[in-house]
N, C-alpha and C positions, 0 to 999 in steps of 0.2 A: 344460642341465639338462632331464631328461625328467621330466615329471610326469603323474600321472593325475588323473582327475576328482576324487579326493579329496584332491589338492593335496599329495602326498608328493614329496619328492626322491628322486633314484636312490640306492640304498643304499651307504653306506660310501665315498662318492667322497672323503671326507677321511680317514676313519679306517683305510682299508686300502689305501693306496697302497703298492706294493711299493718298496724302496729301489733307486734306480738303480744302473746299473753302475759310476759313478764312485764313488759312495759305498761300494758293496761292495768295490771294490779299495783304496780310500784308508784306510778306517777299519774295522779288524777287530779285534773284541773275542773273547778266548778265555774261555769259561766251563768250569771244570774241577770235575766232580764224579764220583766213581766212574770216573774215567778218561775222562769225556766231554770233548771239545773242540768247541766250536760256533762256526763263523765267522758274525759278524753284521755287518750294517752299522750304524755308529755315527754318531750325530750328525745324521742325516737327519730332516727332520720330515714325517711322512706326511700325505698328503691324505686320508688316510683313518685179554674174548676173543670173537672171532667165533663165528657160529653153527657148529653141526655141520655137517661136509660142505664146508667151505671149501676151495676148490682152491688154496691158496696155499703149497703145499709145496715149490715149486721152479719153475723155468722150463719151460713146456711147449714141445713143437716149435713150436706156433704163436707162442708169445712169443718164442721164439728168432728165428723168421722175421721177427718185428716189430722186431728189433734190441734186444731185452732184453739188459742186461748181467748177468753173474753176481752174486748178491746176497751181500753180507756183512753185511747190516742185521739180524743175529741169525738165530736158527733159524727165524723165521717164526711165524705164529700157531699155537697148539696147541688141542686140543679143550678147550672150557670145562668147568670143574668144575661139578658140579651147584649150581645157585643163582647161578652167575656172572652178571654183568651183561652183557647182549649188547653186542658191540662197536659203538659209535656212539650208544648210547642216551643217554649223558650227556656224552660226551668233549667238554670245553671246547676252544676254539681256542687254540693257542699259535703264535706266528709267529716263528720263528727268525731271520728275516732283518730284523726291525724292533722297535722299542720296548724296547731294552734287556732282551731275553728272560732270564728266569730259567732255570737249569738244570732241564730236565724232572724229573730224578731228585730234586732238591730240592723241586720242586712236588709229587711223588708222596708223598715222605716227610711234607712238612707238612700235607698235605690228605687223605691216603688215596685220592687218585685212582689208578685203574688204567688209565685210557685217555686219550688226548688226540687232538685233531685238529689235524694240523700243515699249515699252509699256506705258500705256495700253489704249485701246479704250473702253470706257464703254458707260452707257446710261446717259442721261440728266434727267432721272426719267421716260421718255416716251420711244418711239422707235427711238430717235435721237442719232446718235454716236457722243460722244465728247471725248476728251482726260481727263483721271482721273476724269470724272463726271463734268468738270467745263470748259476747254479750247475747244471752237468749232474748227470745221474743217476750220480753217480760212487760206486762201491761202497766207496771208501776215503774219500769226502768227509764233510763235517761233518754233512750230514743223515743219511746212513747210519750214521754214528757214534752220533748222537743216538738213532736208532730202536733200535740195537743195545743201547745203555744202557738204554732204557726196558724193553725186553724182558728183559734181564738181571735187572732188578729187579722182574719179575713183572707188568709192565704190557704195553700194546699200543698201537698207533697206527692212526688213520684218516687217510688222506691227502686234502686238499681241492684240486680243480682249480679254476682261475679266480679268483675275487675280484673286487674292484672295478676293478682297474687292470691295465694291462700287455696284451700281446698274448695273446689267449685262443686256446686250440686249437680250440675250436668255430668260430671265425672263420678261422683260418689254415689249418686243414686242408680240403682241396677236397672231400672226399667223407665220407660216414658210414663207410666202410670204413677209410679212413686215419685217422680221428678215433678209431675203436675201436681200432685198432692202437696209437695213441699212448697211449690209457687204459691198454690191457693191458700195454704196455711198462712203465709205472709199478707196476701190479699185480705184474707178475712180478719186477721189480727188487727190490722191497721185500717180496715174499710177503705181500701185504695180504689181510686178512679183511673189510675195509670201505673205501669210498671215499664222498667227498662232491663233488658238483658244485655249486659255488657260482656260480650263474648270474646275472650282473649286467650292466647297461649293454649293450654290443653283443652279448653272448650272447642276450640276450632281446628286444632291440629290433627284430630282423629275423625275419621268418617263415621264411625259407630256412634261417637259421642255427639257429632253434628246432627245426625239423624234422630238420636234420643231428644236432643233439645227441640228440634222442629216438631217432633210428634207431641212432646209435652206442652209446648206452646199452643199446638192445635187443640189439644185437650182442654187447656186452660181457657182458651177463647170459647170453645163450645159451652163450658160450664159458666163462664162469665162474659157473655156476648157483648156487653156495653164497655168492657174494660179496654181502655186504650193501651197499645202495646208497641214497644219500640225494640229493635234489635240494633246494638251499636257494636262497631268492630273497626279494626284497622283498614286502611286503604293505602296503596301505593300512589306514586305520582299519576299513574294512568287509571287508577281505580282499584277494585278489589283485587287481591292475589288469588292464587289458585284455590286456597282453602276457603276464602270468603265467597269466592265464585260458586264453589260447590255447595256452600251453605245456601246461597240464594237460589240455586237450582232446585236444591231439595225443598226448599219453601216454596217455590212456585209449583213444583210438582204436587205438593200437599195442598195446594191452594190456600196456603198460610196467608191469612188477612191481617197483616200488621199494620198499624198506623203509619209507621216509617221504618225504613231500613237506613241507619245513621252511620256514616263513614267519619272516622277520626283521621283527618289529613294533617299528620304531623309524625315525627320521628321517621322520616323517609330513608335515613341512612345515605343521604346524597341527594340533591336536587339542584336544579337551575332556576334562576328567577326568583322574585319575592314570594314570600309566604302567602299572601292574598292570591296571587296568580297561580301558584302550584296547588294551594288547597283547592281553590275552585274547580281546576282542572281535574283533580282526582274525583271531586263529586261529579263533575261531567261524566267520567267514567263509570261511576257507580249508576247513575241514571240510564246510561246506555246499556249496562248490564242488566238492570230492572226492566227495561223496554224489551230486551231480547228474550228474557226467561219468562216474564209475565205476558208478553204480547201486548203490551201497552203502547200507545203512542207516546213519544218522547215527552211531551208536556205532561202527561198523566204520570209518567215515570218520575219526573222531577217533583212532583206533588207527593210522591211516596218515599222520596229520598230525604236525608238530612245531613246537617254538617255540625259535628262536635269539635271544635278547635281546642288549643291549649294556649293559655294566655302567657305572654313573656317568653323567657328562654325555655325551650323545651329540654328533653333529654339529649338533643344533638347539638354540639357545638356551633354548627352552622345554621341553626334555626332560632329565630326570634319573631314571635308574633306581637307586633306593636298594636296599641290602640287604633292606628290607622289602618293597619291591615284587617283587623277585626271589623272595623266600619265598612270597609270594602266588602268583606265577606257578608256583612248584613245587606247591602245593596244587591249582592248576588241572590241571597235567599228571598229577598223581596221580589226579585224579577222573575225568579223561576217557583215561587210560592211552595218553598220547601216544607216538608212535614214537620221538621224540627230544625231549630238553630240555637246552638249553645256552645258551652266551653267547660273545660276543666281548669281550674276549679276556684270558687268563690274564696277558699282558703288561701290562694295565691294572689288574690286580686287587690293588691295594695303594694306601695313601696317597701323596700326592705329597710328595716332600722333595727334599734336595739331589740334583742330578744326574739327577732324573726329570722328563720332559717331560709335562705335562698334555695327554692326548688319546692319546698312543702308549704311554708307559711308567707311566701312573698314570690312574685315572679321574675325578680332580678332585673327590673327595667325601671327607668323613670316614667312615673304614671301618677295620676290622680287616683285616690281610693275608689274602688268600685268602678273604674272606667268600663272594664269589660262587662260587669254585671249590668250597668245601665244600658249599654249597647245591646246586650241580648234582650233586656226587658223592652227594648224598642222594637223588637219583632213581633208584629201582630198579624203576619200574613196579609 
C-alpha cells in the first residue's frame, strides 16, 4: 500500500479490481435491453455529446497503421445540439465486466443520463489494448454492442483507460509513441469523442511511467485535436500527493491541454469532518496545484479541475458518501464550474438486496435506486 503524508490509501484497490480471466470465461451473464447483449463476469468479488470538431468519424490512416479494427460501435459521435452537455462533463462510470452491471439503456431510461464512462481498457500484457485484460476490441463483441445501443438511444460514451488493477498500458508500452498508438487504436475503433485516463498505482508511482503517459497523451491530442481528455487520479485530504503533484507538473511543463484534471476524493486513510466537506477541500487543493503549475488564475484552475466521488460506503470503514453528501458536492461543482463531476459507480447505485454484493453491486446504504446517477446528470455546468 502506498500512502502519502496525508495518510490516504491508494485508490480503489478494493473497489475496482477487474474480473479475472477465469471468471470471465466461467460465468457469463447476458443483459438484454433493446437488443443489447453484454457479457459480464459473474460471482467475482472485486478488490475494488462531444465537443464540436471531434475527429471520431472513422478510422484515419494513422489509426489504421496502429492496428485499429473497423468499428461497428454505432455511427460514432455526432455534433452536439445547442445546449447539449459536453461529453465527459457528468458521465458516471459503469463497469460492464464487474458488479452485476445494469443494462446501460435501462440506466439511461431510468435517470435521463445521456453519457456514461465505460471502463476499463487495460493491457493484454504487452502494448495491445483490451477490456479488463481479457476482452479484445472486437467490433462484434459485447462492449461494441453496448456502445452501439447507447448511441442508438441518443447517448454517447467516454472510455476509461487504466483503473486500480491489471496490467496498465502506461507500464507495458515501452515508449510514448507506442502508448499513443494504443490509445488511438481504441479511439478509432469506437469513434470516441472523449477519453479518461484513470491513473492509479503503478501508472503514477514511477516517474518514467508518468512522463511516458504525459508524452503519449500529448501525442494523442496532436493527432486528435477535438478529442476531450480527462486525467483521473487519487487525492488526499489537502489535494494531490507527491506523485500526482509531479504528474501535474510534468503535464504543465509539456503544455498538456487536458479538458480536466479530476481528483478522486475518497479512501483517505483517515479524515476529519463529513465526506462532502473533506471531498471539496481536496478539490480545492487540486485547483491550487493547477493554478500554481499552469500559471492560471484560481477561477480558471477550477474550470480545469474535476471531482469523481464514490457512492455509498467506500473502501474505508470511516467513509460513507450519502446522497446528501453528493448533492452538496454538486452545489460545489456548480459554484466552481468544474470540468467534470461524476462518481464510481453506476453498478453500486442501488440498495443492497438479494443477489447483490455490497461493495461491487450496491453501495451499502439506504438509498433510492440511481440516486447518485440522477444527481450527476443534474450537473450541466
